[in-house]
N, C-alpha and C positions, 0 to 999 in steps of 0.2 A: 141655529146657524144654517145658512143655506148650503146645500150640497154642491160639490163641483159639478160642472156640466161638461160632459164628454161627447165628442162627435165621432162616429165611425163612418168612414167612407169605404164601402165594400160591397160585395155581391151578396145575394140572398141564397140561403140554404133551406129548402123546404123541410128537411129532416130536423132542423133546429139545432144541430150540433156544431156548426161552423158558421162563418160569414157574419152577416148583420145580426142574425138571431143569437149566435153565441156571444157576440160583442155586447149586445144589449143586456143579455142575461148576466154577463160578467160585470158590467157597469152597475146593475142593480144589486148583485150579490155583494159588491164592495162599496156600496154607499154613494155612487155617483148617479146623476141624472143623465140618461142616455138620449142622444139625438142621432139621426142617421140620414145618410145620403146614399142611394142605391146606384151602383155602377153596372150591375148585371143581374139578370134572373137566371137561375140554374134549375134544371130538372135533375135532382139527385136524391139519393137515399144513403143508407149506411153501406151499401154495396158499391156505389159508384155514381158517376155523373153521366147522364144520357143526353144532355143538351144544354146549351148556353145561348141566351138572348141578351145582347149587349145594349145598354142604354146609350143613346146618342150623346156624344161628348158635350154638345151644346146644352142638352137638358141636364147633364150632370152639373155643369156650370150654373145653370139657372137654379137648381136645387141648392147648391152651395151658397150662392149670392143671396138668395131669398132668406135662407136660414140665418146667415151671418148678419143680415141687415136688421134682424130683430132680436136674436138670442145671443147672450153672452156665452162664449165658448172658452172653457178653461184648458181643455186638452183635446188633441185630435189623434185618432188612430186611423191609419190608412192600411187597408187590406187589399183585396182583389181589385185590380184596375183593368184587367181584361185586354185593353188595347193601348197603343202608343198615344192615340188622340186623347183618351181619358187621362192617362198619366200626365200628359202635358197640360191638360186643363186643370188638374189638381195642383200641379206645380205653379201655374199662374195664380191660382187661388191662394196658395201659401205665400207667394211673393207679395200679394196685395194685402195680406192680413198678418199682423205680428202676433201669432199665437205663442204663448209661453212654452208649451209642451207639445211636441209632435212626435208620435211613434209611427215608424214605417215598418210594416211587416211585408217584405217583398214576396207576396204569395205568387207562386208559379205553378205548383202541382198540388192536387188534393191528396188527402191521406190514402185514397184508393189508387193513386197513381195517375189519375186523369189530369191533363193539362188545364190550367186556369188562366194562362197568360199567352197571348199571341207571340209567336217566335220573334217577330220584329219589334216587340215592345220592351225587350230587355234593356236596350239603350235608353229608352225613355225613363224606365225605372231608375237606371243609373243616374240620370239627370236630377231625379228627385232626391237622391241620397243626401247631398249637402244641405238640403232644406229641412231635413228632419233632425230633431234633437237626439234621437237614437234610432238605429235600425236593428231589427230582430230576425236576421236570416237563420234558417237551419243550415245544415252542412251542405245540402244540395244547392240551396239558394245562394249561399256565399260563393260556392264554386262557380255558379253561373254568372254572378255579378263580376267575379274576378277573371273569368275565362280560363280557369285552371282545374286540375283534378280535385276531387272532394277530399277534405281532411279525414284522416283515419285514426289520428291520435290526438290527445289533448295538446301535445306540443305543436302539432300542425295547426290546431285551432288557434293557438296564440299567434302563429305566424300569419294566418289568414285574417285574424282580427286586426293586426297591424297593417296588413295590406289594404283592408277596407278603410281604415283611418287615413292612410296615405292617399286613397282614392277620393277622399273628401268627406267621409262620414265624421260627424261630430263625436258620436259614441256608438259602440257596437255591443249588442248582446248576441253572441254567437251560440246557438243552441246545439248541444251535443247529444241529444236524446237518441240519435241514430248511430252513435259510435258502435262499431262491431265489438262483440264480446265484452261489453261493459256491465259491471254490477251496480254502478252508480250513474246517475244522469248528471253530467257536468256541463255547465254553461260557462262561457268566458265573457266577462264584461270588461270592456276596454275603452279608455278615453285618454286624453292627453296626460293625465296624472299617472296612468299605469294600468295594470291588469289585475283582475280578481277572478278566481274560480268560485263559482256558486254551485255546490253539489247537493244532491238529494238522493235518497235510495231509489234504485230502479223499481218501477211498479210493473208487476207482471200482469198485464191486461191487454186484450185486443181493443178495448174501448178507449181509443185515443183520438177519435174524430174531433177536430177543432182545438187541439192543444195549442197550436201556434197562434190561432186567432185569439184564444182565450188569454194566453200569456201576454200578448201585446196589448190587449184591451185592459188587462189588470194593471199594466204599467200606466196606461192613460188614466185609469180611474184613481190610482193611488198616488201618482206623482204630485198632484196639486197639494196634497196634505203631507207629503214626505219631505224630510230635510234635504235630501239629495237623491240622485238617481240610483246610487248603490242601495240605499235603504229600500227604495221602491222595487228594485230588482229582487232583492232577497225576500221581501214580503209577498211579491207576486209569485215567486217560485214556491214558497211555502204554501200559499193558497192553492196553486195548481196541483201540487203534489197531493194535497188532500182531496181535490176534485177527481184526480186519477184513482186514488185509493178507494173512493166511493163509487166509481163509475159503474161497476158491475151490478150495483143495486138497481139501476134504472131499467135494464133489460129492454133497450130500444133497438129494434131492427135485428137483422141477421148477419150484418157485417161488422165494420168498425163503428161501434156505438159511441155516443158522446160522453164527455166527462160530466161529472155531476156538479154543475155550477152552484147549486144551492145546498150543498151538503152541510153547511154550517147552520142552516135555518130549518130545513125540512125535517120534520120529526122531533123538533125541539120546541114546538109551540104548545 
């Protein structure tokens, strides 16, 4: 049986922990064939981002159109968009192509704290929200999209998930990994049918680089073979928790190292 084909639209991370590189690793780890369209080149490592070179929006469109003219795409994951022009180009691409599964990770800031989205591009990302099957913001990204303070409790996460649905999102996976003083990592999945809390044990590690990229990519890889979004969310969360638990084995870099995308296969051959 042919594997699902997943497309990531995102920026490059030379350290391999986040961005296009993390997305392609996730697709491969979870049995999907990965394709990619680059929106930006970054100079970064596990310690931070030192530079960004943005791909012209017209060339992002050329990459997308050329790929879609030839390759069947089952799922799309959207990550770093960098500028309003690129966000609008991706929105046009989605309107012109009826992809069954679209995951939007509204990337704004790297794990190191470095900005990855121009300040004037937030409104353009908001325009993308209704075109996605599900959006996967963390607490800071949800607050930026809504223009309000960041949620500090699970109850507030539920309220912000509802606000994002009211703002046009079809489905929301609000990631609560940055909740203060929490012993569990609680995410809130919300759609028109209701809310579900998806919890996992808190993993004590500094090696969390690329967790958001990897979770959204896992959703894109798994949803074509899952009965519904909630199953895909739970399976993605389970896989990512394992990748975090094994992250310290890699010993990559001196800062926030990557999660271990291939923990299920490396060492088991």
